[in-house]
C-alpha positions as CSV (number, residue, x, y, z in Angstrom):
1,M,4.2,-13.7,16.5
2,R,1.7,-11.0,15.7
3,T,0.7,-8.7,18.5
4,P,-3.1,-8.7,19.3
5,T,-4.6,-5.5,18.0
6,I,-7.9,-3.8,17.4
7,A,-10.9,-6.0,17.9
8,G,-13.9,-5.9,15.6
9,P,-15.1,-7.2,12.2
10,L,-12.5,-7.3,9.5
11,S,-14.4,-8.8,6.7
12,G,-15.5,-6.8,3.6
13,T,-13.8,-3.7,2.2
14,L,-13.4,-0.2,3.5
15,P,-16.3,2.2,3.0
16,A,-16.0,5.2,0.8
17,R,-14.1,8.1,2.3
18,E,-16.2,11.0,3.6
19,H,-15.5,14.3,5.2
20,L,-15.4,13.7,9.0
21,P,-18.3,15.4,10.8
22,V,-17.7,17.9,13.6
23,H,-17.9,15.8,16.7
24,P,-19.6,17.1,19.9
25,A,-17.5,18.8,22.5
26,G,-15.4,16.4,24.6
27,R,-14.6,14.0,21.8
28,P,-11.3,14.8,19.9
29,V,-11.0,14.6,16.2
30,L,-7.2,14.3,16.4
31,D,-5.1,12.1,18.7
32,V,-1.4,12.9,18.5
33,V,0.8,10.3,20.0
34,I,4.3,11.0,21.3
35,P,6.2,7.7,21.8
36,V,9.0,8.3,24.4
37,Y,11.8,6.3,26.1
38,N,13.9,8.0,28.7
39,E,13.0,11.5,27.5
40,E,12.8,13.4,30.8
41,K,14.7,16.3,29.3
42,D,12.6,16.9,26.2
43,L,9.1,15.6,27.2
44,E,7.6,18.7,29.0
45,P,8.8,21.3,26.4
46,C,7.5,19.1,23.6
47,V,4.1,18.5,25.1
48,R,3.6,22.1,26.2
49,G,4.8,23.4,22.8
50,L,2.5,21.0,20.9
51,H,-0.4,21.9,23.1
52,E,0.0,25.6,22.7
53,H,0.3,25.2,18.9
54,L,-2.8,23.0,18.6
55,S,-4.8,25.3,20.9
56,R,-3.9,28.3,18.7
57,T,-4.2,26.8,15.2
58,F,-6.2,23.6,15.2
59,P,-10.0,24.2,14.6
60,Y,-11.1,20.8,16.0
61,G,-10.9,19.0,19.4
62,F,-7.6,17.3,20.0
63,R,-5.8,15.0,22.4
64,I,-2.1,14.5,23.1
65,T,-1.1,11.1,24.3
66,V,2.3,10.4,25.7
67,A,3.2,6.7,25.1
68,D,6.0,5.7,27.5
69,N,8.0,2.7,26.3
70,A,9.2,1.3,29.6
71,S,11.4,4.3,30.5
72,T,13.7,3.9,33.5
73,D,14.1,7.6,34.3
74,S,11.5,10.1,35.5
75,T,9.7,10.2,32.1
76,P,6.6,8.3,33.3
77,V,6.3,10.6,36.4
78,L,6.5,13.7,34.2
79,A,4.0,12.3,31.7
80,A,1.5,11.6,34.5
81,A,2.0,15.1,36.0
82,L,1.3,16.7,32.6
83,A,-1.8,14.5,32.1
84,A,-3.1,15.6,35.5
85,E,-2.5,19.3,34.8
86,V,-3.5,19.6,31.1
87,P,-7.0,18.3,30.2
88,E,-6.1,17.5,26.6
89,V,-3.1,15.4,27.6
90,R,-3.1,11.8,28.7
91,S,-0.3,9.3,29.4
92,V,0.0,5.6,28.7
93,R,2.6,3.4,30.2
94,L,3.9,0.3,28.4
95,A,5.9,-2.5,30.0
96,Q,7.9,-3.2,26.8
97,K,10.0,-1.0,24.5
98,G,9.2,-0.4,20.8
99,R,7.9,2.6,18.9
100,G,5.6,0.4,16.8
101,R,4.3,-1.3,19.8
102,A,3.5,2.0,21.4
103,L,1.7,3.4,18.4
104,R,-0.3,0.2,17.9
105,T,-1.4,0.1,21.5
106,V,-2.5,3.8,21.6
107,W,-4.0,3.9,18.1
108,S,-6.0,0.7,18.8
109,D,-7.5,2.2,22.0
110,S,-8.2,5.7,20.6
111,D,-11.7,6.9,19.8
112,A,-10.4,9.8,17.6
113,P,-11.2,9.5,13.9
114,V,-7.7,10.8,12.9
115,L,-4.6,9.3,14.6
116,A,-1.1,10.9,14.3
117,Y,2.3,10.7,15.9
118,M,5.4,12.8,16.1
119,D,8.9,12.5,17.7
120,V,9.5,14.1,21.0
121,D,12.5,16.1,19.9
122,L,10.2,18.4,17.7
123,S,12.6,18.0,14.8
124,T,9.6,18.7,12.4
125,D,8.2,22.2,12.2
126,L,4.7,22.1,13.8
127,N,3.3,24.3,11.0
128,A,3.1,21.1,8.9
129,L,0.7,19.4,11.3
130,L,-2.5,20.9,10.0
131,P,-1.5,20.2,6.3
132,L,-0.7,16.7,7.4
133,V,-4.1,15.9,8.9
134,A,-6.4,18.1,6.8
135,P,-6.6,15.6,3.8
136,L,-7.6,12.9,6.3
137,I,-10.3,15.0,7.9
138,S,-11.7,16.0,4.5
139,G,-11.8,12.4,3.2
140,H,-9.3,13.0,0.5
141,S,-6.6,10.6,1.8
142,D,-6.2,7.5,4.0
143,L,-2.7,8.2,5.4
144,A,-0.4,11.2,5.4
145,I,3.4,11.4,6.0
146,G,5.9,14.2,6.4
147,S,8.6,14.0,3.8
148,R,12.2,15.3,4.3
149,L,13.1,14.2,0.8
150,A,10.6,16.3,-1.1
151,R,12.1,19.1,-3.2
152,S,10.5,21.9,-1.3
153,S,11.5,20.4,2.1
154,R,14.1,22.3,4.2
155,V,16.3,19.9,6.1
156,V,19.3,20.4,8.4
157,R,21.2,17.2,9.2
158,G,24.6,15.7,8.9
159,P,25.8,13.9,5.7
160,K,25.8,10.5,7.4
161,R,22.1,10.5,8.2
162,E,21.3,12.1,4.9
163,L,23.1,9.3,3.0
164,I,21.5,6.6,5.2
165,S,18.0,8.0,4.7
166,R,18.3,8.3,0.9
167,A,19.9,4.8,0.6
168,Y,17.1,3.3,2.6
169,N,14.5,4.8,0.5
170,L,16.3,3.6,-2.7
171,I,16.3,0.1,-1.2
172,L,12.5,0.3,-0.6
173,R,11.9,1.5,-4.2
174,G,14.1,-1.2,-5.7
175,S,12.9,-4.1,-3.5
176,L,9.3,-3.3,-2.6
177,A,8.4,-0.9,-5.5
178,A,7.6,1.8,-2.9
179,R,6.6,5.1,-4.4
180,F,6.4,7.2,-1.2
181,S,9.5,9.3,-0.6
182,D,10.3,9.1,3.1
183,A,9.4,6.1,5.2
184,Q,11.1,7.0,8.5
185,C,10.2,10.6,9.1
186,G,8.6,10.7,12.6
187,F,5.6,12.7,11.5
188,K,2.6,10.6,10.2
189,A,-1.2,10.4,10.4
190,I,-3.8,7.8,9.6
191,R,-7.6,7.6,9.6
192,R,-8.9,5.4,12.3
193,D,-11.2,3.3,10.0
194,V,-8.1,2.5,8.0
195,A,-6.0,1.7,11.1
196,E,-8.7,-0.8,12.2
197,R,-8.0,-2.9,9.1
198,L,-4.3,-2.2,8.6
199,L,-2.8,-2.5,12.0
200,P,-3.6,-6.3,12.4
201,M,-1.5,-6.9,9.3
202,V,1.6,-5.1,10.6
203,E,4.0,-7.4,12.5
204,D,6.9,-5.1,13.4
205,T,6.9,-3.4,16.9
206,G,10.0,-1.3,16.4
207,W,11.3,1.2,13.9
208,F,10.3,-0.8,10.8
209,F,6.6,-0.3,11.9
210,D,6.3,2.9,9.8
211,T,7.7,1.3,6.6
212,E,5.6,-1.9,6.9
213,L,2.4,0.2,7.5
214,L,3.1,2.4,4.4
215,V,4.1,-0.5,2.1
216,L,1.0,-2.5,2.9
217,A,-1.2,0.6,2.5
218,E,0.3,1.5,-0.9
219,R,0.0,-2.1,-2.2
220,A,-3.7,-2.1,-1.1
221,G,-4.3,1.0,-3.2
222,L,-4.9,3.4,-0.3
223,R,-4.1,7.0,-0.9
224,I,-1.0,8.4,0.9
225,H,-0.6,12.1,1.1
226,E,2.9,13.6,1.4
227,V,3.7,16.9,3.1
228,P,7.1,18.6,2.6
229,V,8.4,19.5,6.1
230,D,11.1,21.7,7.6
231,W,13.2,19.4,9.7
232,V,16.2,19.9,11.9
233,D,18.2,16.9,13.1
234,D,18.6,16.2,16.8
235,P,22.3,15.7,17.4
236,E,21.5,13.9,20.7
237,S,19.3,11.3,19.2
238,T,19.6,7.9,20.9
239,V,18.7,5.8,17.8
240,R,21.3,3.1,17.1
241,I,21.7,3.4,13.4
242,V,23.5,0.1,12.6
243,R,21.0,-2.0,14.6
244,T,18.0,-0.1,13.2
245,A,19.3,-0.5,9.6
246,T,19.8,-4.3,10.2
247,D,16.3,-4.7,11.6
248,D,14.9,-2.7,8.7
249,L,16.5,-4.9,6.1
250,K,15.1,-8.0,7.8
251,G,11.7,-6.3,7.7
252,V,12.1,-5.6,4.0
253,W,12.8,-9.2,3.3
254,R,9.9,-10.4,5.4
255,V,7.4,-8.0,3.9
256,G,8.7,-8.7,0.3
257,R,8.2,-12.4,0.8
258,A,4.7,-12.0,2.2
259,L,3.7,-9.8,-0.8
260,A,5.3,-12.2,-3.3
261,T,3.4,-15.2,-1.8
262,G,0.1,-13.3,-1.5
263,S,-0.3,-14.3,2.2
264,L,-1.6,-10.8,3.3
265,P,-5.4,-10.2,3.0
266,L,-5.0,-6.8,1.3
267,D,-8.4,-7.0,-0.1
268,R,-9.7,-5.9,3.3
269,L,-8.2,-2.5,2.6
270,A,-9.8,-2.0,-0.8
271,R,-12.0,1.1,-1.3
272,P,-15.2,0.5,-3.2
273,F,-15.6,1.7,-6.8
274,G,-17.2,5.1,-6.9
275,D,-14.7,6.5,-4.4
276,D,-12.6,7.7,-7.3
277,P,-13.9,10.1,-10.0
278,R,-12.6,7.7,-12.7
279,D,-15.0,5.1,-11.4
280,R,-18.2,7.0,-12.1
281,E,-20.8,4.8,-13.7
282,L,-21.3,5.2,-17.5
283,N,-24.7,5.0,-19.0
284,G,-25.2,1.7,-20.8
285,V,-21.9,0.2,-19.6
286,P,-22.0,-2.5,-16.9
287,G,-20.3,-1.5,-13.7
288,G,-16.5,-2.2,-13.7
289,L,-16.4,-3.1,-17.4
290,A,-14.6,0.1,-18.5
291,R,-11.8,-0.4,-15.9
292,Q,-11.5,-4.1,-16.6
293,L,-11.2,-3.5,-20.4
294,V,-8.4,-1.0,-19.8
295,G,-6.6,-3.4,-17.5
296,F,-7.1,-6.3,-19.8
297,C,-5.9,-4.4,-22.9
298,V,-2.7,-3.3,-21.1
299,V,-2.0,-6.9,-19.9
300,G,-2.9,-8.2,-23.3
301,A,-0.5,-5.9,-25.2
302,L,2.4,-6.8,-22.9
303,S,1.5,-10.5,-23.2
304,T,1.3,-10.4,-27.0
305,L,4.8,-8.8,-27.1
306,C,6.1,-11.5,-24.8
307,Y,4.4,-14.2,-26.9
308,L,5.9,-12.9,-30.2
309,A,9.3,-12.7,-28.7
310,L,9.1,-16.2,-27.3
311,Y,7.7,-17.5,-30.6
312,S,10.6,-16.0,-32.5
313,A,13.1,-17.5,-30.1
314,F,11.5,-21.0,-30.0
315,R,10.9,-21.0,-33.8
316,L,14.6,-21.4,-34.5
317,G,14.7,-24.9,-32.9
318,L,11.1,-26.2,-32.6
319,G,9.3,-25.4,-35.8
320,P,6.2,-23.2,-36.0
321,Q,3.6,-25.4,-34.3
322,L,5.7,-26.4,-31.2
323,A,7.1,-22.9,-31.0
324,N,3.5,-21.5,-31.0
325,A,2.4,-23.9,-28.3
326,A,5.4,-23.3,-26.0
327,A,5.2,-19.5,-26.4
328,L,1.5,-19.4,-25.8
329,L,1.7,-21.6,-22.7
330,V,4.3,-19.5,-21.0
331,S,2.6,-16.2,-21.9
332,A,-0.8,-17.7,-20.9
333,V,0.3,-18.5,-17.3
334,A,1.7,-15.0,-16.9
335,N,-1.4,-13.5,-18.6
336,T,-3.8,-15.3,-16.2
337,A,-1.7,-14.2,-13.1
338,A,-1.6,-10.6,-14.3
339,N,-5.3,-10.4,-15.2
340,R,-6.2,-12.0,-11.9
341,R,-4.4,-9.3,-9.9
342,L,-4.6,-6.2,-12.1
343,T,-7.8,-6.6,-14.2
344,F,-10.1,-8.4,-11.8
345,G,-8.6,-7.4,-8.5
346,V,-8.2,-10.9,-7.0
347,R,-5.5,-11.0,-4.3
348,G,-4.1,-13.7,-2.1
349,R,-3.7,-17.4,-2.9
350,D,-7.3,-18.4,-2.5
351,R,-8.4,-20.4,-5.6
352,A,-5.2,-19.4,-7.4
353,V,-4.6,-22.9,-8.7
354,R,-8.2,-23.2,-9.9
355,H,-7.9,-19.9,-11.7
356,Q,-4.7,-21.0,-13.4
357,A,-6.3,-24.3,-14.4
358,Q,-9.3,-22.5,-15.9
359,G,-6.8,-20.1,-17.6
360,L,-5.1,-23.2,-19.2
361,V,-8.5,-24.2,-20.7
362,V,-8.8,-20.7,-22.1
363,F,-5.2,-21.2,-23.4
364,A,-6.2,-24.4,-25.1
365,I,-8.9,-22.5,-27.0
366,G,-6.4,-19.8,-28.0
367,L,-4.0,-22.5,-29.1
368,A,-6.6,-24.1,-31.3
369,L,-7.3,-20.7,-33.0
370,T,-3.6,-19.9,-33.5
371,S,-2.5,-23.4,-34.5
372,G,-5.4,-23.6,-36.9
373,S,-4.5,-20.3,-38.5
374,L,-0.9,-21.5,-38.9
375,A,-2.1,-24.8,-40.5
376,A,-4.4,-22.9,-42.8
377,L,-1.6,-20.5,-43.8
378,D,0.8,-23.4,-44.5
379,T,-1.8,-25.2,-46.6
380,A,-2.5,-22.0,-48.6
381,T,1.1,-20.9,-49.3
382,G,3.2,-24.0,-48.8
383,D,6.2,-22.2,-47.2
384,P,5.2,-18.9,-45.6
385,G,7.8,-16.3,-44.5
386,H,8.4,-15.5,-40.9
387,S,6.8,-12.0,-41.2
388,T,3.7,-13.5,-42.7
389,E,3.4,-16.1,-39.9
390,L,3.7,-13.2,-37.3
391,A,1.0,-11.2,-39.1
392,V,-1.4,-14.2,-39.1
393,L,-0.6,-14.9,-35.5
394,V,-1.4,-11.3,-34.5
395,V,-4.8,-11.5,-36.2
396,A,-5.5,-14.9,-34.6
397,N,-4.4,-13.6,-31.2
398,L,-6.8,-10.6,-31.5
399,A,-9.7,-13.0,-32.0
400,A,-8.4,-15.2,-29.1
401,T,-8.0,-12.1,-26.9
402,V,-11.7,-11.1,-27.3
403,L,-12.7,-14.6,-26.5
404,R,-10.3,-14.7,-23.5
405,F,-11.7,-11.6,-22.0
406,L,-15.3,-12.9,-22.2
407,L,-14.3,-16.2,-20.7
408,F,-12.3,-14.5,-17.9
409,R,-15.1,-12.2,-17.0
410,L,-18.0,-14.7,-17.2
411,W,-16.3,-17.9,-16.2
412,V,-12.9,-17.6,-14.5
413,F,-13.5,-14.5,-12.4
414,P,-17.3,-14.1,-12.3
415,E,-17.5,-13.2,-8.6
416,R,-15.4,-10.1,-9.2
417,S,-17.5,-8.9,-12.1
418,T,-20.8,-9.6,-10.2
419,A,-19.5,-7.8,-7.1
420,R,-18.6,-4.7,-9.2
421,N,-21.9,-4.7,-11.1
422,G,-23.9,-4.8,-7.9
423,R,-22.2,-2.0,-6.1
């Protein structure tokens, strides 16, 4: 079951990123959360060290929030005492455990435009904190993560944890196509306007929270900034590696299934065109057309290669006309799905069947063009060679491709073209 999160409107897309304004005194720009569970030994040195560092180096207002995860020792008493003594410190007490639950709760309630968190053991050098949040303040990025696996990072930890960390990130790259380098480093930040849309989609309340957050953000096209960090392992860490790894693998399966079925409304996280220098309007070119043409050409080139390979395989047993129909049908279904997602930016399952049905109509028109070309070739030459057939099909497919793009843009996905033209 999903945990209730930030209230407020979730329709539409995210606005364009802008540099955060300097807020009036009393309202922090940065809220750093320290999730803790039975950390009476490390809590006070961490909070005081972080407070001293921010007071000395951070040019904006800040807040430090201690999020206690149902501790059974004196951690909540120490957190309350620190909050009473230091104006920039507050404490939040949760009745249930879970790092993800703690971050979700505090981030959902915070009024700071930049939200961050770090581990209580101060494994990460605090000099990386300003480089972590600066791209979010400037409007350059949506999320930022510390990376222990970047080439310029300096890390001190045992071989067991090093192996587990690298293996986990290889799993993420292989199963979820993740491109970020370090999912589990306890040193991350996010813009609040992004968190308002992203947190309701994240189900996990434990250690997999970080990974799920990053995977969904990356799939939605949000910009993730990575900061190389200096990191020293805490030998007294209470994290249970086997249980955490098992829960993470379950999370990978759940998120992968959700992404494959298109059940997540990632379009809520889309940034508008114009937020990227590559999306500047071109004189005389309708909005979105240049990007759509590039995407369509890439998909079309791959589809054509797939079609020719299938035709050559089917031609051995079916004859030219049946081979052409079968190859074109298979490639047409894949082509419609790819153009739906990549060229016209349609996500989710809404109207997916309708789009495929319209795509089959477009396929029928392409079939008529290519089949007619083969019939004309057979009439003209009697027994054409295989290479001649392929050459004719390439020309016929080029004509069909132009027609397919126009039909996709004006008939199958008109709402996406209209939305982009009216930005």
